[in-house]
N, C-alpha and C positions, 0 to 999 in steps of 0.2 A: 542427594546426588544430582537432582535437577539443576541446582545452583552451579555445580562443577561443569555440567554440560553447557549451561548458558555461558559461563566464563570462557570456556574453550571456544565456543561458537562465535562469541563476540570478538575474541582475539583474532580468530581466523578471518572473519569477514571485515574487521576494521582495517586490515592490511590493504584491502581493495577499496572499500568505500571511503576511508579517511582521506587518502590522496585525491580521490575524485572530488570530494567536497572542497578541498583546498584549491584544486585547479579551478573549480567553478567559481569560488570566491575571488580568485585572482583574475579570472576572465571578467567577472562583473565589475571589479574595480577598473580594469583596463577599458571596458566598455563605457563606463561612466566618464572616464577621462577623454575617450575618443569622441563622445557626444559633445563635451565642452569644446574640444578642439574643432570639431565640425562646425559648431556655431560661431566660433571666433575667427576661424581661418578660411581663406579662399583657395588654399593650396589643393590642387587636384590630387597630388600624391598622398597628402594627409587624409583626404576624403576617401581615397581607395583603401588606405590602411585602416581607417576607421570602419569602413564597410566590412573588411575582412575580419576585424576583431569582433564586430557585432554578429557576423555569421558564425564565428567560432563560439561565441557565447550561446547562441541558439542551439548549436550542435552539442555544446556542453550540457545544457539543460536536458535535451533529449537523451544524451548518453548516460547521464546520472540516473534518469528514470528507467531506462532500458536495463542498465547494469544491475540495478536493485532487484528487478524482476528475474533477470537471468541468473543472478547469484542465488536467489531464493530457490530456483529450480535446480541449479547445478549442485548446490550443497546437499540437498535432499537426495538427489540421484547418486552423486559420487559417494557420499558418506554411508548410505544405507542400501543402495542397489548395486554397487560395484564391489571390487575386491576389498575396499575399506569396510564393507558390511560385515565381513568375517570377524573383524576386530570389534566393531561397534556392538554387534549382537552377543559378544562374549563378555561385555561389561556388565557389572552387577546393577543394571538399570532395567526398567520395564519398557515395553514398546511405547506406552503412553508418555513416559518421560522423554524418550527420543523424539517422538513426534511433537510434543509440546515445546521442546527446546528449539526445534526448527521454526515452529509457528511464532513463538514469542520474539525470537531474534529477527525473523523476516518482517514482522509487523513493526518492530522497533526501527528497522532500517527504512521501511516505507514512510513512517512518520518523520524520521530524520531527513529523508529526501524531500518531503513536502516542505519542511521548515527551511531547508537549504535553498530550495527553489524560490520560496517567498522572500527569504533574506537576500538572495542574489538580485531579485527583482527590485527590492527596496534600495540596494546599493546602486544599481544601475540608474534609477530615477531619483537618486538622492539630491535634494536641494534643501537648504536650511529652511526656506520659506515653506516648502512642501511639507517638511517634517513637522514644523510648528502647526501648520493648518491641519494636517492629518491627526496630530495628537489632540488638538482642540475638538475636531469632529468626533474622534473616538471617545473622548471624555463625555461629550454631549450625548452621543448615542447610548453610552453605558448608563448615564443618568436617566435618560428617557425610558430605557428598557427596565431599569430598576424601579422607576416610579410607576410605570404602567403594569409591568408583569410581576414585580416583587419576586417572590420565590419561584414563580413560574419560569422566569428568565434563567435562573441558575439551573432549574430542572431541565430546561430545554438544552442548555449547554452540556450537561452531564449525559443526557439522552443522545445528543449528537456525537459525543466522544465514544459512548458505548457502541453506537451504530457504526462509527468509523472503524473501531477495533474489530468488531464482528465481520464487517465487510472485507477488511484486509485479511482476516483469518480465513474467511470463506474463499477468497481468491487463492490463498496458499493451499488450502485443502482440496480445491478443485484440481490443481496441478499435482498434488501429492497422490490423490486417489487415482488419477490417470496414469501416473508413473508406476504406482504400486500394481495396478491391474496389468498394465502393459508389460512390466518386467516379470509377471508370473508366467509368461509364455517362454518357450525354449528358444525360438528364433524371432528375429525382427522385433526386438523389444522396444526400440525407439519408435519405430513405425506404429506399433500397436499402442504405445502410449499416446501418440498424436491422435490416432483413430478414436481411442476412448475419451480423450479430451473433448473432441467434437461431439461424440455421442452424449457425454454428460452435459455439455453445454446446450445441446439441442433439447435434451430432456428437461433441463431446468427452465429453459425458455418456454417450452410447451406448458409445463406445470404453472409457471408464473403467469402466463397469458390467460390460462383457464381460471386461475384464482382471481386475477384482476377483473375478468369479465363477471365472475360470480359476485365479487364485492360490489361491482358497479350496479348489478341488478338488485342486490340486497340493500345497498346504500346505508350502512350502519351509522354514518355521521349526520344523518338528516336533522335530528333534533338536538345537536350539540352546538355549543357556542364556539367562536373562532379559536379561543385558546385550547379548549377541550379537543377540538378537531386536530390541532397541531400535535398535542400530546398523544392522542389516539393513533394518529398517523405514524408518529415516531415509534410507538410501541408495536404497532403492526409491522413496521419495517424491521424492528429489532427481532420480533418473533420469527419473521420470515428468514432473517439472517441466521438465527439460532437453529432453525430446522435445516437450513442449507448446510451449516457447519456440521451439525450432528450427523446428517446422512453421509457426507463425504469423510467425516472423521471415522465413522464406523467402517466404511469401505476400506479406508487406508489402514487402520489398525488390524482389521480382519485379514487383509491380504498379506500384511507383514507377519502376522502370527501363523496363518494357515497355508498360505500359498507363496511364500517367499522362495524365489529362485535366483540364486547368486551366480549360477554357472553361465 
């Protein structure tokens, strides 16, 4: 059933994110052309038009990033906390499947947004000479990493991907927990959601700061080599992200099971 939820969620969100990505790609192509025109022409009008296009491209990047976050929040609130919740909670699925469908789709769109922003940046700065030089540098860097780190390099990439996934999931769960707690109140649900967001954020910062100071005093990396320090640091960050996710996942699912208020 989780697969069906994911399919429905991707379809619903693709209608919004898909056109945004296409617009961003179109703006990146126009920006690339405007840069060429700016370099070759002395026309004041063309320079002004190019500046407008570049500004629109910058706004497009910010817009895509903002919409991906807003969509993540609005889909959870509208589907589970509003009138649609009456339908969603009558489906033969568990609370965990509903929450996981939101997390997986949101993280997927976060990743797609990062890829689209990087791709648009490549399009804007596209030059044949640049691409050739970049490809050569990338190949050389990969060879050096492979030769020096061997399997450690692959392990670091996998650790980084795992950490990125958990970090995105943690962001989602922070918002989900805040919304779930806020909507357990009878009145001013949106305001209470914002209040609990800042409460949770403050609490995590306090815990994180105390933990960081404790690790600094303990210094567990003192007798490790540089590669071991990197691995240990990555796994420490992964463990912290897992704890972060677990806490807010429990809060979210508990509130949806025990304190759900759709009125």
